[in-house]
C-alpha positions as CSV (number, residue, x, y, z in Angstrom):
1,X,-113.2,22.0,-156.9
2,X,-109.9,23.1,-158.3
3,X,-109.1,24.7,-155.0
4,X,-109.9,21.4,-153.1
5,X,-107.6,19.5,-155.5
6,X,-104.8,22.0,-154.9
7,X,-105.2,21.8,-151.2
8,X,-105.1,18.0,-151.4
9,X,-102.0,18.1,-153.6
10,X,-100.4,20.6,-151.3
11,X,-101.3,18.5,-148.3
12,X,-99.8,15.4,-149.9
13,X,-96.6,17.2,-150.8
14,X,-96.3,18.6,-147.3
15,X,-96.7,15.0,-146.0
16,X,-94.0,13.7,-148.4
17,X,-91.7,16.6,-147.3
18,X,-92.2,15.7,-143.6
19,X,-91.4,12.0,-144.4
20,X,-88.3,13.0,-146.3
21,X,-87.1,15.2,-143.4
22,X,-87.7,12.3,-141.0
23,X,-85.7,10.0,-143.2
24,X,-82.9,12.6,-143.5
25,X,-82.7,12.8,-139.7
26,X,-82.6,9.0,-139.4
27,X,-79.8,8.9,-142.0
28,X,-77.9,11.6,-140.2
29,X,-78.3,9.7,-137.0
30,X,-77.1,6.4,-138.6
31,X,-74.1,8.2,-140.1
32,X,-73.1,9.6,-136.8
33,X,-73.5,6.2,-135.1
34,X,-71.4,4.6,-137.9
35,X,-68.7,7.2,-137.5
36,X,-68.6,6.6,-133.7
37,X,-68.4,2.8,-134.4
38,X,-65.6,3.4,-136.8
39,X,-63.6,5.4,-134.3
40,X,-64.2,2.8,-131.6
41,X,-63.1,0.0,-134.0
42,X,-59.9,1.9,-135.0
43,X,-59.1,2.5,-131.3
44,X,-59.7,-1.2,-130.5
45,X,-57.5,-2.3,-133.5
46,X,-54.7,0.0,-132.3
47,X,-55.0,-1.2,-128.7
48,X,-54.9,-4.8,-129.9
49,X,-51.9,-4.1,-132.1
50,X,-50.0,-1.7,-129.8
51,X,-51.6,-0.9,-126.5
52,X,-49.2,2.0,-125.9
53,X,-50.2,3.6,-129.3
54,X,-53.9,4.0,-128.6
55,X,-56.0,5.2,-125.7
56,X,-53.2,6.2,-123.4
57,X,-52.4,9.5,-125.2
58,X,-56.1,10.5,-125.3
59,X,-55.8,11.4,-129.0
60,X,-58.0,10.0,-131.7
61,X,-56.5,7.2,-133.8
62,X,-56.2,8.1,-137.5
63,X,-57.1,5.8,-140.3
64,X,-53.5,6.1,-141.5
65,X,-52.2,4.8,-138.2
66,X,-54.5,1.8,-138.3
67,X,-53.5,1.1,-141.9
68,X,-49.8,1.4,-141.1
69,X,-50.1,-0.9,-138.1
70,X,-52.1,-3.5,-140.0
71,X,-49.4,-3.4,-142.8
72,X,-46.7,-3.8,-140.2
73,X,-48.4,-6.8,-138.7
74,X,-49.0,-8.2,-142.1
75,X,-45.3,-7.8,-143.0
76,X,-44.2,-9.4,-139.7
77,X,-46.6,-12.3,-140.4
78,X,-45.2,-12.8,-143.8
79,X,-41.6,-12.7,-142.4
80,X,-42.6,-15.3,-139.8
81,X,-44.0,-17.6,-142.5
82,X,-40.9,-17.2,-144.6
83,X,-38.7,-18.0,-141.5
84,X,-40.9,-21.0,-140.7
85,X,-40.5,-22.3,-144.3
86,X,-36.8,-21.8,-144.0
87,X,-36.6,-23.7,-140.7
88,X,-38.8,-26.5,-142.1
89,X,-36.4,-26.9,-145.1
90,X,-33.4,-26.9,-142.7
91,X,-35.1,-29.5,-140.5
92,X,-36.0,-31.7,-143.4
93,X,-32.4,-31.5,-144.6
94,X,-31.0,-32.4,-141.2
95,X,-33.5,-35.3,-140.9
96,X,-32.4,-36.6,-144.3
97,X,-28.8,-36.4,-143.2
98,X,-29.6,-38.1,-140.0
99,X,-31.4,-40.9,-141.8
100,X,-28.5,-41.3,-144.1
101,X,-26.0,-41.4,-141.2
102,X,-28.2,-44.0,-139.4
103,X,-28.3,-46.1,-142.6
104,X,-24.5,-45.9,-142.9
105,X,-24.1,-46.9,-139.3
106,X,-26.3,-49.9,-139.8
107,X,-24.2,-50.9,-142.9
108,X,-21.0,-50.4,-140.9
109,X,-22.4,-52.5,-138.0
110,X,-23.3,-55.3,-140.4
111,X,-19.9,-55.2,-142.1
112,X,-18.2,-55.2,-138.7
113,X,-20.3,-58.2,-137.5
114,X,-19.4,-60.1,-140.7
115,X,-15.7,-59.4,-140.2
116,X,-15.9,-60.8,-136.6
């Protein structure tokens, strides 16, 4: 009976080991696929950011290149926003001056009409 129990336990452990090996193979496959997807994503990001930087050289795009390009785009975006704010302020100032000049012209016209 002890021998039967040992055989059953061994059989159960062998089955568990096979299941673990199967899961390990699946995980390795998933990791490989994720790595391929990451490389594809990095290449697409670089192609979108700078078509000449990716794909044409045939070299793999490094994570550092992607990070640097994203930072560069972010910096350019921030500069554009700052420039936009500056232009908005300038436009507001010019519109205020224009309104003031228009009001002064109206006052001048009214004064001129009264004088005539």
